[in-house]
C-alpha positions in Angstrom: 0.1 -0.2 0.0 1.2 3.3 -0.9 0.6 7.1 0.9 -1.6 7.5 -2.5 -3.4 5.1 -1.2 -4.2 6.9 1.8 -4.7 10.1 0.2 -7.3 8.8 -1.7 -9.2 7.3 1.2 -9.4 10.5 3.0 -10.5 12.1 0.0 -13.5 9.2 -0.2 -14.6 9.5 3.3 -14.9 12.9 3.1 -16.9 12.9 -0.2 -14.7 15.1 -2.0 -10.6 16.5 -2.8 -10.3 18.4 0.4 -7.6 20.9 0.4 -5.1 20.3 2.9 -5.6 23.2 5.5 -2.6 25.4 6.0 -1.1 28.7 8.0 1.0 31.3 6.8 4.3 31.9 9.0 3.1 34.9 10.1 -0.1 33.7 11.3 -0.6 33.5 15.0 -1.0 30.8 17.3 -4.4 31.5 18.3 -5.2 31.4 14.4 -3.4 28.0 14.5 -5.5 26.7 17.9 -8.6 28.1 15.9 -8.0 26.4 12.6 -7.1 22.7 14.4 -10.2 22.8 15.9 -12.2 24.0 13.1 -11.1 21.0 11.2 -10.5 18.7 13.8 -6.8 18.1 13.1 -3.7 18.1 15.2 -1.0 19.6 12.8 -1.0 22.6 9.9 1.7 22.6 7.5 3.4 26.2 7.5 3.4 27.3 4.0 4.8 30.7 2.6 4.2 31.6 -1.4 3.1 27.6 -1.9 6.3 26.3 -0.2 6.5 24.5 2.7 8.5 26.0 5.9 7.4 24.1 8.3 4.6 22.2 10.5 2.8 23.4 14.1 1.0 21.2 16.1 -0.9 21.0 19.3 2.2 19.4 20.8 4.4 22.7 19.8 1.6 24.8 21.4 1.0 23.0 24.7 4.9 22.7 25.0 5.0 26.4 24.6 2.4 27.1 27.1 3.9 24.9 29.3 7.0 27.2 29.6 6.1 30.7 28.3 2.3 30.9 29.3 -0.8 32.1 27.5 1.2 35.0 26.1 2.5 32.7 23.0 -1.0 33.1 21.6 -0.5 36.0 20.0 3.4 34.9 18.5 3.8 34.2 15.0 3.8 30.8 14.0 7.0 30.7 12.7 8.2 31.3 16.6 7.0 27.8 17.2 7.0 25.6 14.3 9.4 22.6 13.7 11.2 24.0 10.7 13.2 20.5 10.1 10.1 18.7 8.7 10.3 15.2 7.6 8.3 14.8 4.3 6.8 11.5 2.0 6.0 11.4 -1.5 2.8 9.6 -2.8 4.5 6.8 -3.9 5.9 5.6 -0.6 5.3 2.7 0.9 2.9 3.2 4.3 5.0 0.4 5.9 8.1 2.5 4.9 6.5 5.7 6.5 5.0 3.6 9.7 8.8 3.2 10.7 9.8 6.5 9.9 7.2 8.1 12.1 7.6 5.7 14.7 11.6 6.1 14.7 11.6 9.7 14.7 8.6 10.1 16.6 6.5 11.9 14.1 2.9 12.3 14.1 2.1 14.3 11.2 4.0 14.3 8.0 3.5 16.4 4.7 2.8 14.7 1.6 4.8 16.5 -1.6 4.7 15.8 -5.1 7.6 17.7 -7.2 7.9 19.8 -4.1 3.9 20.4 -4.0 1.9 20.2 -0.9 -0.9 17.9 -2.0 -1.7 16.4 1.7 -0.6 15.6 5.2 -0.8 12.1 6.8 -1.1 10.9 10.6 0.1 8.5 12.5 -3.8 7.4 12.9 -3.8 7.8 9.2 -0.7 5.3 8.9 -2.6 2.7 11.3 -5.8 2.6 10.0 -4.4 2.0 6.6 -2.6 -0.9 7.7 -5.9 -2.0 9.6 -7.7 -2.0 6.0 -5.0 -3.9 4.7 -4.7 -6.7 7.1 -8.7 -7.1 7.3 -8.4 -7.4 3.6 -5.8 -10.1 3.8 -7.7 -11.8 6.1 -10.7 -11.5 4.1 -8.3 -13.2 0.9 -7.3 -15.9 3.2 -10.8 -16.9 4.2 -11.8 -17.5 0.8 -8.8 -19.5 -0.2 -9.8 -21.6 2.4 -13.2 -22.1 2.0 -12.8 -22.1 -1.7 
């Protein structure tokens, strides 16, 4: 299974091709919190001029809240975002991405196609795709045994 399969499943589940929610580096942390809540997601790619500059997640916000307090809500996203972003491409295998996410403790990974942001996958998306694959394999085995 490939990352493209996850993106297709997410689009089919949403009933449409949903654009990736993003934020600009100059946006505020308060804007991030509102967007995360609105879309019920855990991270936002930070994009400037169509180029991926970083990722900001709930975890980033909580860590900074713990150390600096509520004043961070007015700070720009660029102050808190993760700049060294690990990305994947649609052709990458889900198994390889699962290993990378686990090894690097990454929960959200932007998907780039020729340098263009086309989606984001979460560790939950990866786990769900592996479960679907296991269920499909089990069904095929049951048919083989019964047939």
